[in-house]
N, C-alpha and C positions, 0 to 999 in steps of 0.2 A: 718482382718475382719471388725474392726471398721472403718478403713480408707476408704476402697473401697465399703463397703456395709452397715454396720450397722445392717444387718439381717444375721442370719446363722442358719443352722441346725446342729444337732450332727454329722451326717456323714461328713459334711464339716469340722467341727473342727477336727475330727479324721484324715481326709486326710491332713489337715494343720499340725497337730502335728505328723504325721507319727506314729500313735498309734493304738491300738486295742480298741474296745468298752469295757468300764468297769469303773474302778475306776477313771481314769484321767478325762474323760468327766463328770462323776458324781461329782467330786470335783469342776470342773470348774463351773457347773451349781449351785451347792450349794453356792459357794463363790460369784457368781454374784448376786444371790438372797439375800443372807445375807447382802451384802453391798448395796443393792438397785440399782444395776447397770443395771439390765435387766428386761424385762417383757417377757412373753411367750404367744403364741397364738396357740390354737389347732383348725385347720380348718376341719380336719377329725379325726377319732379315731386312725390314724396310727402314727402320729408324731407331734412334736412341732416346731414352728418357733420362734426363740429367737431374741429379739430386744435389742441392746445395746443403752439404752436411757438416761443414766445418764450424766449430764453435767460434773460432777466430773471426770468420767472416761475419757472423751475426753480432759479435761483440763490436766489430768495427763500425757497424751501422747503428749501434746502440740498442740492439734487440736480441741480446743473448738469452732473454727469457723465453723466446719463441721456441716451440717444440717442432718446428718445421724441419730442423736438422736431424731429427730422429728418424729411424726406419719405420716404414708403415706397410700395411698390407695392400694388396692390389686394388681393392675397392676404394680405399682412401686415396690412393695415388690417382686413380681415374677421376674421382670427384674433385681433387685439387686442380688437376689439369683443366677440367671443364669449367671450374670456377674461375681459373685464370683466363680462360678464353672469354668468359663473360666480362670480366674486369677490363681486359684489353679492348673489348668492343665498346665499353662505356667508361673511358678513362677520366671523365670530368666529374663524376659523382664523388661525394664525400664518404669514403668508406671508413668503417670502424675496424681497427686492427686487432683489438683484443676483446676478450669476453668482459673484462672489467670496464673497458671504455663503453661497450654496449650497455652494460648494466647501469653505469653512471648516467648515461644519456637519458634513459627512460625514467630514472628516479628524479633527476634534476629538471629535465625538460617537461615531463608529463606528470610528475608527482606520483609515479607508480609506486606501490608498496614494495619495500625491500623483501617482504615475505614471498614474493613471486619467484625470487631467484634463489637457487641453491647456493650454499657456501662453497668456497673453493675446494673443500675436502669432499664434496659431493655426497655427504652422508644422508641428506634428506631430499625429498622430492622437490622439484622446482626446475626452473629454466637455467641451464648452465651455459648455453651457447657452445657446447662441446662439439657440435657438428661443424662449426666454423664456416658455415655458408656465408657468402657475402651479405652484409647488411650495410645499408648506406642511406644517405639523404639525397634523393634524386630531384633533379630540376626538369620536370616534364616539358615545360615551355616557359618562355619569359612572362607569359600572362597568368601563370599559376604559381601559388606558393609551393615551396619545396615540400616533398612528401617522404616520410620514412618508408623505406623499401626493404621488405624481407624477401629472401630467396630460398628455394629448395632445389638442390642440385641432384639430378637423377641421371647418372652416367650409364646405368644398366637398362632402364626402361623395360623391366620384366614384370615387376609386381609393385603395387601401391600400398602394401601393408606398412612399410616404414614411413611412407608419406602420410598415411592416416594417423599413425602414432605421433608424427611430428606436428600435425595440425592440432591434435588433442593437447600436446604439451604446451604449445604456444597460445592456445585459445584464451586462457585467462589474461594474458598480456594484450592480445588483440582487442578484447572487450573493454579495455581501459583506455584505448586510444581514440581520439576524435576522428581519425582516418588513417589509412595506410595503403600501401601497394604490396601485392604479393606476386612474385614471379616464380612460376614452375619452369625450371630450365632443364632441358633434356637434349639428347643427341638424335632423337627421332620423335615424330609426331604421333606415334601409335597410341600413347596413353594420355595425351594432353586433354582430349575432350572429357575423358573419365576423371582426370585430375581436377578439371574445372567444376564438374558436377559434384564431386566429393567436397570441394572447397565450399560450394554454395550450400550444401547440406550441413556440413559440420561447423562452418564459421558464420555464414550469413543466416543460417536457419531457414533457408528458402527451399521449397520443393519437398519437404519431408512428408507433408500430408499427401502430395501427389505420388510420392514413392510408395507409401503404404497402400494407397488406392490402386496403384498399378499392381502391386503384389496380390491384392485381393482379387482383382479382375483376372489376372493371369492364372490364378489358382482355379477360379470358376471355369475359365475357358478350357484349361487342361483337363478338368473333370467333366467336360462336356455339359456343364450346367448353363446352357445357352439361354434358357428362359429367365435366368437371373441377371442377364447382361442386356441393358437397354441399348438403343441405337447410339445414344450419346456416349455410353460406356464403351461401345465398340470403337467409336472414333477416338476416344481418349486412349484406349488400349493400343491402337495402331500407332498413335503418335508417341506414346510412352515407350514402346518397344524400340523406337529409333533414338529416343532420348536417353534411356537408361540402358547402357550397354557396358560390357567389360566384366572382367573376373570379379572385381570388388562388388558390383551389383548382384552378380550371381550368388556370391557368398552371403550377402545380406538377405537375399530372397530365401536361401536355404535356412538361414537362422530364423527368419520371420515365420516360415512354415512350422518351425519347431518352438515357437513362442520364446525365442532366445535373441530377438533383435536387440542390439545394444541400445541403451537408454537414450543416447544422444541422437539416435535415428528415429525416435518415437515423438510424434507431433506434440503430445501432451507434456513432454518433458523438455522440449527445446526452449532455451532461454532467448528471449527477444533481444536483438542488439539495440544499441543506442539509436534513438529516432533520427538524429542528425549525423550519424556516423557515415563517412564516405569510404567505400572500399573499392579497390580496383584489383582485379585478378587478370594476369596475363600469362600465357604459355609461350615460351620462347624456345626455338630450336637453334642449337649451336652445333656446328660441325664437330663430330666426335673424333676419336683417335683410333678407329678400328684398324687402320693400316699399321698403327704402331703396336697394338696389343693383339690383334687377331682374336682367337678364342682362348687366349692364355689364361690360366688360373694360377700362375706362379706368384709367389711372394717376391717382394723386393729382395734381390740378392740371389734368387734361385736361377740357375742356368747360366746365361751368357753375361756375367758381370764383367764390364770392361776395365774399370779402374775404381778404386775405393779411396775414401778419405782416410787419412792417417788418424787412428784412434776411433774409427767408426765402430759401433757395436755390431754384434752378430745379428743376422736376420732372424725373424720370428720362425719358430719351429713348426707351427701348425698352419696348414694352407687356409687362405681366406675363403669364407663361404660367400658365393655370389648370390646372393639372394635375388616463322612467326605466325602463331595461331591467332584466332579471333580475339579481339580485345573487348572486355566488358566492364563498363563502369556501373556501379550500383550505389544507390542512396538508400541505405537500410532504414 
């Protein structure tokens, strides 16, 4: 929990320890507080979120370089808890703990260019792994070779703008791999279909010509230019309306009508993936922590802070801005 999150709830500890609620988790909390290793925050009346914030604790496990002990904004805390839920549900995978370990793996294992990765000072464009989403080598079954697995953790499931930016950032790396698995992890299924469609468009380069054809036919239909729509077009339009749904598609349609469609959504500009590349996208629903947070927009430390670590820094001053689904295997 300290390595992958820094934050946890009692139910998560119980799952990790394979125990029942009672003396064991009570002793853990008592020990953490008596030694000054943790603080706790109550966002609603239902439950507490614990933060392992003691430098001494991280030093004891040889990981005092981790920034998990620092205070974070609410969106970060939610993402870390959701990521921990995923890791607890998949404990046998080989997870990379640091950005440097991830970078070295791709450079040494797949001979990926160092130029894809930004330096530690972050002064140039490139992949930094700053999102700290779980990245692992997964063993899908005994009959298959292990596959490198990327994740995107979406605890808010309100907008896919950040998700699209994430795909664009990692796309140069994806294109240099012989295959990989990508998991969209959220607490609700509402955006999973849209997330899968955007992944297909941006990463696999599939469906882009269908998307622009849909935009063209939708425009003709809305203008009542029915003579320009054939029977086959009408059938395609009906199916496309079911396929292309969501806020992101609506925005792309708005941009297309104004000749401002992003280049990576234009068929003539889409770069074809490797012929033998194997890509697996999966959308996974993990139970969220709505009972813990409610509709809270507080920062860590705001409101009902229960106890704090000795020497812990002050909370951030500005409020944070809140901005199993079908499996599909593709052989691009």
